[in-house]
C-alpha positions as CSV (number, residue, x, y, z in Angstrom):
1,X,-45.6,192.0,77.2
2,X,-41.9,191.0,77.8
3,X,-38.7,190.1,76.0
4,X,-39.6,186.4,77.1
5,X,-42.4,186.6,75.5
6,X,-40.9,187.8,71.9
7,X,-38.6,184.6,72.5
8,X,-41.1,182.2,72.9
9,X,-43.0,183.6,70.2
10,X,-40.1,183.4,68.0
11,X,-39.0,180.1,68.8
12,X,-42.4,178.8,68.0
13,X,-42.8,180.3,64.6
14,X,-39.2,179.4,63.3
15,X,-39.8,175.8,64.6
16,X,-43.3,175.5,63.8
17,X,-44.3,173.4,66.1
18,X,-44.9,174.2,69.7
19,X,-43.5,171.0,70.7
20,X,-40.0,171.7,69.3
21,X,-40.1,175.3,70.2
22,X,-40.5,173.5,73.9
23,X,-37.6,171.5,73.6
24,X,-35.5,174.4,72.0
25,X,-36.3,176.9,74.8
26,X,-35.8,173.8,77.9
27,X,-39.4,174.2,79.0
28,X,-42.6,171.9,79.0
29,X,-45.0,172.5,76.1
30,X,-48.3,173.7,78.2
31,X,-46.8,176.4,79.7
32,X,-45.2,177.5,76.4
33,X,-48.8,177.3,74.5
34,X,-50.3,179.7,77.5
35,X,-48.0,182.5,76.9
36,X,-48.4,182.7,73.2
37,X,-52.6,182.8,73.8
38,X,-51.3,185.2,76.8
39,X,-49.6,187.2,74.5
40,X,-52.3,186.9,71.7
41,X,-55.3,188.1,74.1
42,X,-52.7,191.2,74.5
43,X,-52.8,192.2,71.5
44,X,-56.1,191.1,70.8
45,X,-55.3,189.4,67.1
46,X,-54.5,185.7,66.4
47,X,-50.9,185.1,65.7
48,X,-51.1,181.6,64.3
49,X,-53.7,179.5,62.0
50,X,-55.1,177.2,64.2
51,X,-54.9,173.5,63.0
52,X,-52.4,174.0,60.2
53,X,-49.6,171.6,60.2
54,X,-46.9,172.8,60.1
55,X,-47.5,175.7,62.0
56,X,-48.1,179.2,60.2
57,X,-48.6,182.3,61.5
58,X,-51.4,184.6,60.1
59,X,-50.6,187.7,58.0
60,X,-50.6,190.1,61.7
61,X,-48.5,187.4,62.8
62,X,-45.8,187.5,60.0
63,X,-46.0,191.2,60.7
64,X,-45.6,190.7,64.4
65,X,-42.5,188.1,64.1
66,X,-40.6,190.5,61.8
67,X,-40.4,193.4,64.6
68,X,-40.5,191.1,67.1
69,X,-36.8,189.4,65.5
70,X,-35.4,192.9,65.5
71,X,-36.3,193.8,69.0
72,X,-34.4,190.5,70.2
73,X,-31.4,191.6,68.0
74,X,-31.3,195.4,69.6
75,X,-32.0,193.8,72.7
76,X,-28.6,191.7,72.5
77,X,-26.5,194.7,70.8
78,X,-27.6,197.1,73.3
79,X,-26.6,194.3,76.5
80,X,-23.2,193.8,73.9
81,X,-22.5,197.7,74.1
82,X,-23.5,197.8,77.7
83,X,-20.9,195.1,78.8
84,X,-18.3,196.9,76.7
85,X,-18.8,200.1,78.5
86,X,-18.9,198.7,81.9
87,X,-15.3,197.2,81.0
88,X,-14.1,200.5,79.8
89,X,-14.9,202.0,83.0
90,X,-12.9,199.6,84.7
91,X,-9.9,201.0,86.6
92,X,-6.5,199.5,87.8
93,X,-4.5,202.4,89.7
94,X,-0.8,202.2,90.0
95,X,1.4,203.8,92.4
96,X,4.9,204.4,91.2
97,X,7.8,205.3,92.7
98,X,9.0,208.7,90.2
99,X,12.6,207.0,89.3
100,X,11.0,204.3,87.7
101,X,9.8,206.0,84.9
102,X,13.0,206.5,83.9
103,X,13.6,202.8,83.3
104,X,10.9,200.1,81.5
105,X,7.6,201.2,83.8
106,X,6.6,203.4,80.6
107,X,6.6,200.2,78.1
108,X,5.3,198.1,80.6
109,X,2.1,200.5,81.1
110,X,2.1,201.1,77.5
111,X,1.7,197.3,76.3
112,X,-0.4,196.7,79.2
113,X,-2.8,200.0,77.6
114,X,-2.5,197.9,73.9
115,X,-3.4,194.7,75.6
116,X,-6.5,196.0,77.6
117,X,-7.9,198.4,75.7
118,X,-10.7,198.7,77.8
119,X,-9.2,199.4,81.1
120,X,-8.8,202.6,82.3
121,X,-5.5,202.7,83.9
122,X,-4.3,205.5,86.6
123,X,-0.7,206.5,87.6
124,X,-0.2,208.0,90.7
125,X,3.4,209.0,91.9
126,X,4.0,208.1,95.9
127,X,6.9,206.7,98.1
128,X,7.1,203.1,98.7
129,X,5.8,203.6,101.9
130,X,2.8,205.4,101.1
131,X,1.7,202.5,98.3
132,X,1.4,199.6,101.3
133,X,-1.3,202.3,103.1
134,X,-2.9,203.1,100.3
135,X,-3.0,199.6,98.9
136,X,-4.7,198.4,101.9
137,X,-7.3,201.9,102.0
138,X,-8.0,200.5,98.5
139,X,-6.8,203.6,96.4
140,X,-4.3,201.8,94.6
141,X,-4.4,198.0,93.1
142,X,-0.5,197.7,92.2
143,X,2.6,199.3,93.6
144,X,5.9,199.8,91.8
145,X,8.4,200.6,94.5
146,X,12.1,199.7,95.4
147,X,12.0,199.1,99.3
148,X,11.2,196.0,101.0
149,X,8.7,196.8,103.2
150,X,6.3,194.4,104.7
151,X,2.9,194.0,106.1
152,X,0.7,190.8,106.0
153,X,-1.8,192.6,104.0
154,X,0.1,192.9,101.5
155,X,2.3,190.5,99.0
156,X,5.6,192.2,97.4
157,X,7.1,190.3,94.3
158,X,10.8,190.7,93.3
159,X,10.8,191.6,89.7
160,X,14.5,192.5,89.7
161,X,17.3,193.5,90.6
162,X,18.5,196.9,89.1
163,X,22.3,197.8,89.5
164,X,23.9,201.3,90.4
165,X,25.9,203.7,89.2
166,X,27.4,206.8,90.1
167,X,26.8,210.0,88.5
168,X,29.6,212.7,87.8
169,X,30.8,215.6,86.3
170,X,33.1,214.9,83.2
171,X,36.0,216.5,84.9
172,X,36.0,214.2,87.6
173,X,39.3,212.2,88.1
174,X,37.2,208.9,88.6
175,X,35.6,209.1,85.1
176,X,38.1,207.6,83.6
177,X,37.2,204.6,85.2
178,X,35.2,203.5,82.7
179,X,34.6,199.9,83.8
180,X,33.7,201.1,87.5
181,X,34.6,202.2,90.5
182,X,33.8,200.5,94.5
183,X,32.1,202.5,97.1
184,X,35.3,203.0,98.6
185,X,36.2,205.5,96.3
186,X,33.4,207.9,96.9
187,X,33.1,207.7,100.4
188,X,35.2,211.1,100.9
189,X,33.0,212.7,97.7
190,X,30.5,215.2,98.2
191,X,27.2,213.2,97.8
192,X,23.9,214.2,96.8
193,X,21.4,212.0,98.2
194,X,17.0,212.3,97.4
195,X,14.6,212.3,97.4
196,X,14.6,214.5,100.9
197,X,11.6,212.8,102.2
198,X,9.4,210.9,103.0
199,X,11.5,208.1,104.8
200,X,12.5,205.6,104.5
201,X,13.5,206.3,100.7
202,X,16.1,205.6,98.1
203,X,18.3,208.0,100.3
204,X,18.0,205.7,102.8
205,X,18.7,202.8,100.7
206,X,22.2,204.4,99.7
207,X,23.1,205.1,103.6
208,X,22.5,201.4,104.2
209,X,24.6,200.3,101.1
210,X,27.5,202.2,103.0
211,X,26.8,201.0,106.2
212,X,26.8,197.4,104.6
213,X,30.4,197.9,103.7
214,X,31.2,199.7,107.2
215,X,31.7,202.6,105.0
216,X,30.9,206.3,106.9
217,X,30.3,208.9,104.3
218,X,30.7,212.4,106.0
219,X,29.5,214.5,103.6
220,X,26.3,214.0,102.4
221,X,23.2,216.2,101.3
222,X,19.6,215.5,100.7
223,X,17.9,216.5,97.8
224,X,14.4,217.4,96.5
225,X,14.5,215.0,93.7
226,X,16.7,213.1,91.1
227,X,16.5,215.9,88.6
228,X,17.9,218.2,91.3
229,X,20.7,215.8,92.2
230,X,21.6,215.5,88.7
231,X,21.7,219.1,88.2
232,X,24.0,219.5,90.8
233,X,26.1,217.0,89.8
234,X,26.1,218.6,86.2
235,X,27.4,221.7,87.7
236,X,30.5,220.1,89.5
237,X,28.8,220.2,93.2
238,X,29.2,216.6,93.8
239,X,28.5,213.3,92.8
240,X,25.2,211.0,92.9
241,X,24.4,207.5,93.2
242,X,21.4,206.4,91.1
243,X,19.7,203.6,89.7
244,X,21.4,202.4,86.0
245,X,18.0,203.2,84.3
246,X,18.6,207.6,85.2
247,X,21.2,207.4,82.5
248,X,18.7,208.3,80.5
249,X,19.0,211.8,81.7
250,X,21.1,213.3,79.8
251,X,22.5,216.8,80.8
252,X,26.3,218.6,79.4
253,X,29.2,217.1,81.2
254,X,27.3,214.3,82.7
255,X,28.8,210.7,83.3
256,X,27.4,207.3,84.5
257,X,30.1,204.9,86.0
258,X,28.8,201.8,87.1
259,X,29.3,201.2,90.8
260,X,31.1,197.1,91.1
261,X,30.4,196.2,94.8
262,X,27.7,193.4,95.0
263,X,25.3,194.9,96.9
264,X,25.1,197.7,94.9
265,X,21.8,197.3,93.6
266,X,18.3,198.6,93.8
267,X,15.6,196.1,93.9
268,X,12.4,196.7,92.0
269,X,9.3,195.4,93.9
270,X,5.7,194.9,92.4
271,X,3.1,195.0,95.4
272,X,-0.5,194.2,95.5
273,X,-3.2,193.2,98.1
274,X,-2.2,189.6,99.4
275,X,-5.6,187.5,98.1
276,X,-5.5,189.7,94.3
277,X,-6.0,186.8,91.9
278,X,-7.8,189.2,89.7
279,X,-7.2,188.6,85.5
280,X,-5.8,191.7,85.2
281,X,-3.0,191.5,87.7
282,X,-2.2,188.6,86.1
283,X,-1.9,190.6,82.4
284,X,0.2,193.0,84.3
285,X,2.4,190.3,84.9
286,X,2.3,188.9,81.4
287,X,3.7,192.7,80.4
288,X,6.1,192.8,82.8
289,X,8.0,189.6,81.5
290,X,7.4,190.2,77.9
291,X,9.0,193.7,78.3
292,X,11.6,191.9,80.1
293,X,12.6,189.3,77.4
294,X,12.3,192.1,74.8
295,X,15.5,193.7,77.1
296,X,17.0,190.6,77.9
297,X,16.8,191.2,81.1
298,X,16.7,188.4,83.9
299,X,14.2,187.6,86.3
300,X,12.7,184.7,88.1
301,X,9.5,184.3,87.4
302,X,8.5,181.2,90.0
303,X,8.1,184.2,92.6
304,X,4.7,184.9,91.4
């Protein structure tokens, strides 16, 4: 006995006619009649009163009908529940560079979770360069980074340009310049760069920024991560260039001054596989721009 036999039987009972049931099931009447006869033969009982108009069930047929309806209903519930479980097991893995956690990435991921409750979201910190390889190998589905790294297998979308700032000790003379300073003002300072590896990275970007303005800073020191760099700045050991979002890191005697040079920005890119047009990726883009709208951040959505 198969579920389709139960569906055939239930349709005949509810339509009280083989002809109408066949039309409802989009099958011919003779095969439907044979299926019901086979069902009766398998059960060893008669399910319908022969010759009745409209067609009526026997007492055993009525009993079988009630339980057949329950079984079909249970089957639909199991199907729906299984589909929900399957949705819950779908995973989207995001690679990100650590500095983005101080910006809007946490808000974006949180909103994405709320709007995709059946989707499992995994976050993995990795450099922009490593994200490209991870995308190609299928280890991540999305990458959030800051570097312009091109690869024909990866599509890179510029989300926005984040202004850069200079972190310095409260005793530093340049702290008085509240409206901002220029790279020429800090070229001779003790400057901490981060991270120390792997290359290329944000420290590479800062070096390139100085080169763009034909500046050659001499007192550079690379440290492992942004927290270490800012800790040293708070200790009065030097200064550090950071994305604007890093000003959420507050330490005693630590101040942030805007960089006024036009090129003093750090791009934020989203990278996906070139042919990926999945619904989840489109939903992620929607979440990104919803957050940008709430934060009054300018962006160009025509790039997606």
